N, C-alpha and C positions, 0 to 999 in steps of 0.2 A: 495629546496627553499619553503617557506611557503607565502601564498598570503591568503591578509585579507580580508572579504566582512562584514558590516556594516549595519545592520538592526535598523533603529530608530525606537521604538512603544513607548508610550505610555501607559500602563495599565491601560485602564479608567477605570475596576472592580473596581479599589481605589479612583481616583481622579473624575471620575464623577457623576454627578447625581445616583438616587439608581433609577431611572426608565432609565436608559441606560443600554445593552445588546452588551460583547463583547466575543468575540470568537475568540483564537490563532488556525491557520489552519496549521500546522505543512505539510508539501510536502516535500517526500523524494522518495529514490531508494535504494534498493535491500534488504537483509534480514542478518543481521548476521554482525561480526565483519571484514569481507570484506579481511582478511589476506586469503593468499595462494589461492588455489581450490575453485572456483563458481562451486558448483553441477548441478546446469544451464546450467550454460555457459560451462560445461563438456561436459555435455545433448545435446547443440547444437553443439559442434562441435565435437561432435562424429554423429550428421545427418547428419555435413559437410563432413563426409570422415574421420576424424581425425582417427589414431590408439591411443590404450592410451598412448604410448608410444612418440607422440608428444603431446599428453595434458597436459601431465604430464611436457614435457620437454617448454611449453607456461607459466604453471603454477609456476614450480620453476626452472628457466633455471637457468643453469651451473649445474645442479645434474647432478649424474651418476645411471643409472640402477646398481644394483649388489645381492646378492644373501643375505639373512638376516643372522646375525652373533647369532642367538637366535633362539632355534627352541620352544621352551616350555616356557607359561606365568604363571600369577598367578592372578587371578581376584576376584577384593572382589566384592562377594557379598551381604552383611549386615553386620550391626555393632548393638548392645547391642539389640541381641536377645533374648527373654526368654525360647525358644526353637525352635529347625528347624525339618522340617521334610523332612526326606531323605529316600528314596527308590528307586526300580528299580523292571522292570519286572523279570528279572532274577536274578542267587543268587549271593549274596553282599559275599565283603570281608569287616572288618573294622580293622583296627590297631589303637596302641596307640604307648605314646612315650615311650613303655616300649619296642618295638620293635615288640612283640605278633602279630600275624594276627589270628582271628577270623573267621567264616563263619557266615553268614546270608540266613536263608529262603527268598526268594524273596517278594516281598512286600514291605510295608510303615513304616517307625519307627520314631517317636517321642524323640528328644532327647533333656532334661531338663540339666539344669546347674548342675547337679549333674556327668553326661555322664553316666547314667544306662542304659544297654544292655542287651538283654538273649543271652551271648555269654557263660554260663557256659552250663553245665549238670553233672547231679548224676546221679545212680542208686534209682530206689525207690522200696520196697518189693512189689510185689501184690498177695493180697491171693488167693487163688487157692481152687479145691475141698478139702475137708476135708481129703479125703482119699489120694491125694494126694503125690507121692512119694518125685517129684521136686519139689525146693524153682522157686517164676516167679519173674521176675524184669523188670522192664520199666526204659528206660533213659528219664527225663523229663529237661527242660532248664531249668537255672539260671540269673537269672537276678547279672548282679556285674557293680560294678563301674568300669569305666575307665580314662589314666591318657592322661589330655589333651598335644598335639592335635589328634582328632582321624582322619584318613583317611579312606574314604569309595571309595568303585572300584566296577564297574560290568563290569567284562570283556563284555556281553554279550549282552548289549542294555544300551543307557543314563541312566545315575543317572537325578533323579528327586530332586527337591530342593523345599519344598512348590507348587508342583504341577507343577512347570516348568523343564524342560528335559535340561540337560548339557553333553557335551562330558566331558572326562576326567575322574580328583575323585574330590571330595567334602572336603576340610578340615574345620572339626568343632572345632574350637578354643575359648577356655575359658579365659576370662577376667576380674577378679574378678565374679559378680553376673550374668554374661551376656559372650551370645556366640557372635562366628563373623563366619561370613559362606566366606569361600574361594573356587573359581571355578580354577584348576591345571591343565591345557590343554593344546595341542601342539597349538601352533601360528596359525598356517592355518585354524584350528577348530575356534581359536579365532574368526579370521577377517571371517570366514564362519556368526559367529553371530553377526557383525557388520553390514556389507553392506547390508543384506536386512533390516534392521531396517533403512540405510542412503538413502539408492535410491530404489526408486520402480521400481522389475525386470523387467516392462513392458519394460524399458528406453534400448536404446542401447547397445550393449555388450561393445564398448570401453570406456563405460561409466563409466560400471560398472565395469572392469578391471581398470580404474583409481582408483576408488574409492578403490578397494581392494590394489592396492600398496598403494594409501597413506592411507588408516586405516593399516594397515601391516607396514609404517614407521611411523605413527605418534606415536604407540602403543610402539615402539623398542625403541624411542629419549624420552619419558616420562616417564621412568619405576621409579619406586619406589625401587632398589633393596637392599637397607636400611631397608624396613618394612619386614613384615610378608604376602604382596602381593605386585604386579607388578603396577598395573591400580584399578580406580577404574569403576565400571559397568555405568555412568552415565556420566552426560557431564562434571563432571571435568579431565576424561580422552575421552573415548568416548562411546556411549550405544549402550550396549553391551547385548541382550535377549537371547542368550543360541540359543537352535535348533529350538524353536518356530520363531525366523526370518530367518532361512533358507528356501531359495527356490532353484528351480533346475536351476534357468537362474542365481541366485546371488552365489551360488555355482562353477558353470560352471567358474563365471570371477575369482573367487577365486583360482579353478583347473589351467585356462589357465595362471596365475599370480603365481603359487605356490613357495614362498620363495624368493619371488621380493621385494624389497624394494626402494627406492633414498638413494643415499648417498652425501655428501659433502666434499669433503678431505676426505675422507674415514672413516667418522664417520656417521650414521642413518642420515637423515634429518629430521628436525619438521615440518612435512606438512602438517600443518595446513590448511582446508579446512571449508565451511560454506555454506548455501545456494543457496545466490543471489547476484550477485556484481551490478546489477545496468546500468552495462556499463563498469565499471571499477576496479579491484580490490585494494585495499589498501596495505600502505608502514608498517609495521610491525613498524617504527620507530615511526610511527604518532598514533600508534595505543595504543602498549605498549611502550612507549621510553624503562622503564627500561630491554628490551632483547638485546637492543643496535641494529648495523646494521646487518642485517642478507640479504647478497646477495640474495639469491635465494628467499627473500620474498618481494620482492619490486612488486612496483603496475605495473600493466599490464594490457592492454586495453582487455575487456572480449564484445564484439561484438554482441554475440548469447545467451545471457539468458534472450532475449526479450518475451521467451516461459513461463517464471516464473510469476503468478499469483503476486509475490512481487517485480517486476521489477521495478515498481513506485507504489507507498501509499501513503495515506494521514491519518492525525487525528485531527478532532476535539476538542478543550478542553476550557473548562471557561477559560475566563481571571483570574481568581480567582484562577487558581491552578499556576500560579506563583508569585515570589514578584514584587511589582513596579519598576521599573528605566527604564532605556535606557537599551536596549537590543543588543550586539555584539556576533558577533559570526566570528572567526577566525577559517580558513579552511587551510588546508594542499594541496598540489601541484595538490591532486587527488579529489578534491571537498570536502572531507570528514571534519567535525568539529573536530577541536581540543577541543577549549575549548568555552563557552558559558559565556559571562558577562553580569548580570543584575544590573543594580544600580553597589554597591557594592560588589556584588555576584560574585563570579568569581566559573565556576562549571567545573571540564573535563568533554568532550562530553559524555564521557561511561559513567558516573552518571549520567548526563541529560538525555540520552534515557534511562537509566533503571529507573532512576521515573517514567519518561511518557510513559515508553512503549512501546517506539519507536520500529522500525524493525531494521535501524542502525544508522549511526553517518552520515549521508551522505544525509541533509535533509536543508532546508529553512524554516524560521517562518513569516510567515506573520498574518494580524489582519483584522479582519474586527469589527466594531463596529457600533452600531446606537441607537441614542440615539434622542426621539421628548421633545420639551424643554414641554408639557405637556403629559397627558394619558388621559385625558379626555377636551372635546371640547362641544361647544353645536351646533348645526345644523345651516350650512353655513360657521362655522368660518373654518380658516386655522391652520394648525399645521404646525413648521417646525421640519423637523427629520435634525439632524446631523449625516451624514453618514460619515464614515472615512473607508479606504482603504489603506492598509499598504502592500506590498512585495507580493498581491497577482492580477495579473492583469483579465480584463474581468467580473468584481465584477458590479455584476444588483442589482436594486434596484427593491422587488416587491411588490403586494399587495393581500390580499386577504380579500374578505366581508364574514361574517360571515363563511358558510359552502361551497362557490364558490368554484371556481378555480383559483389559483395563477397568475395573471397578471403584466406585465410587465412594470416598468413605466419609468427607464432609467439607463443607465451605468455610473457608479461611477467610478472614482479612487482620491487615494488621501483622502482630505477632502473638503465637498462637503456638503452644505445647503439645502434642498430641503423643499420646500411647497407646501404640500397637503390639500385638504380640503375633508374629511372622510364623506362619508354619512349616513354611520351605524357602528356599532361597525367592526373596521376593523386590520388585523394582517398586518405587514409591516416587509420586513425580506432583506438582503443582500444574495447573491449563487452567487456561481461560479460555473457554469459545473454540475459535481452532488453532490461539498460542498456547503451542508446549514449552513449560515451566524445565526445571532442572528436575534430573532426577536420581537419586541414590539406590542402590545396592545393598542390601544387608542380605547376608548369610546366614543358613539356620543350621547347626551342626547338632545332630544327634546326643542322645544320652547314651554313654557307652560303660557300659558296667563289667566288669569281669574278677571272679574269685576262684583260688582254688576249692578243688571240693574232693580232692584226694590228692596221694602223691604222685600221682603220673595224668592228672588231668586238670585243667581249666575249663571254668565254664562263664559266659557270659550273656550278656544281651543288648540289643540296640533297638533303642526308641528315639522314633518310629522306627520302625523296618524301613533300612535304608538297600540299593542293589550294592552297595561299595564292596569293594574286596575285603577280607579282613587279613591281617596278617599278624603274627606274634613273632614278639623280636627278645631276644636277652642279650645283656652285657654283659660280653667277656673281654675282659682286659683294655675297656676302655673304646671298645667297639661294639654297637650293636650289632648281632647277629640274629638271622629270620631264622627262626627255631618250626616254624607250624602255620599252616594255611588255613582252618578250617573254613566251613560253608556256614554259610548264615541261611537257619529255617525260614521259613515263609512266618514263622509269629515273630523273628527279629531274635532268636537265641541261638547261639554257636555251643558247641564240644569241641574243645582242643588236645586229644589224646598227645603226652610228651611226660617225658621226666624230669620231673622238678628237681633244681637246683639251688641251693641258697644263692639269692642274690636278687639283682632287677629285672624285671619284664614288664615290657612296653606291647597293650597293643593298639589296633589302627584299625580305623574302618576307612577308607577310599571315597573321597567325593563323587556321586553319582548323578551328579545334573543336575540334581534336584536340594538334595543334602550336599553340606559340608564337609568334610572330614573330620574326625575327631578321634581323639587320643586319651587312652586311660593307663594310669602306671600304676605298676603294682609289686611290690617288696616282699618278697617269700625269706622267711627268717629260720635258720635254723631249728628252733624251737617247732615251728608248724611245720617241720616235714620231719621232725622227729614223733611229733603226736600223730598225724596222720600213717606214719609205719608202726605203730601200738596201739 
């Protein structure tokens, strides 16, 4: 049974003034698709004394432990290769499509698309002393082209491909002008190359054993028997790293569960696994509806994955990352999101997760938006901040003046208009715990006054006192001309001696990093000059 949750968000990055700042806050639980065994959850159960059989029985209810029906697998390591470097510390054997087998000396061999290797020999005459009675010959290697596919084997040591070691044999196959590389090996040797890459080897043995059985089962349940390989070496199957992934403890876990898989009604179970559930696994019907109802892949409680760094998480995104419109999330019974609707856009949760780089589909979307009614104000005037908080409790409005510390002003929920009176360049922001929301900057310009106090002097003041430079300009023939640079006194006053003329003047104080620049205009009339001179 599904339940729906609705979060109505107006994405102000589209409809608000340019001065607005909006951030979306996505808070979530877990990492991965959520179906099957949670690896961190298995680790938690193992620490609570559970055996690997009990752990797997919890995550895959109703399955049975049984012998593996297959003992060998073929893993695709690479495709579309121009050449492959194959080697071994011991003597090698290579066979081709003709069925012939050739011996190769220890070392590394570069195989190109012509499949040429030094597998032939011929006798070469060696010149001896002039009066020798017997001819001398030497046997030298001859390079020959072989027929695809080539099978490399090294009985005494692991083979290497491009510097990485692998058990079993390596099969080089030519397709057109490119090569593919397949590692054919025993099933448990394959599992040894998976477990060490899936779990830290320091984890409890029961967790490692559970991982070994899950990896073995998943491999056999997802084979490609009609192809020239069975499994991919990456996340399309499960990540396989060969000998390089093996450790003593992970190999022991494979050995102690050797050849064991989980089955459902006699068939190997598809044992999906992932990193972290966040407290509950997902139902396969909600994550991958096309797979249908798989009874052993239902949602189960997962209380012991709290040690995972991904148990809870958050992502902060600019509001412009999503289209404008009302946002609605539809949830499954386990709490995970199945569909996201934004306006007329319907987005599957898995797509939404992929596009935004989210760790899982168990998430909530909130919004923090902050918009001042102006980004520049005269000293002593108020600014109204339009603060909006949706889907996130405990947001607080903070301010910082210059390079000072952030100071809490008030707690905000819903929509709130907050009047503030900045005293200098000030940053305002919304914050929820460690989540830093949008920041907006308000510049404060000082009050600037100027007046002629005689025919040859201008006086004025800057409040509050600024460290910005003062300049006086006169409009001459349509162009502003600098006529004075008075000094600003400690009290914020200045005096500019200059012979005044009738016309327009402008006084400027520059931005000093604390206060913004300010300008005052002055018109000097002939009547005013005449009055000063009489």
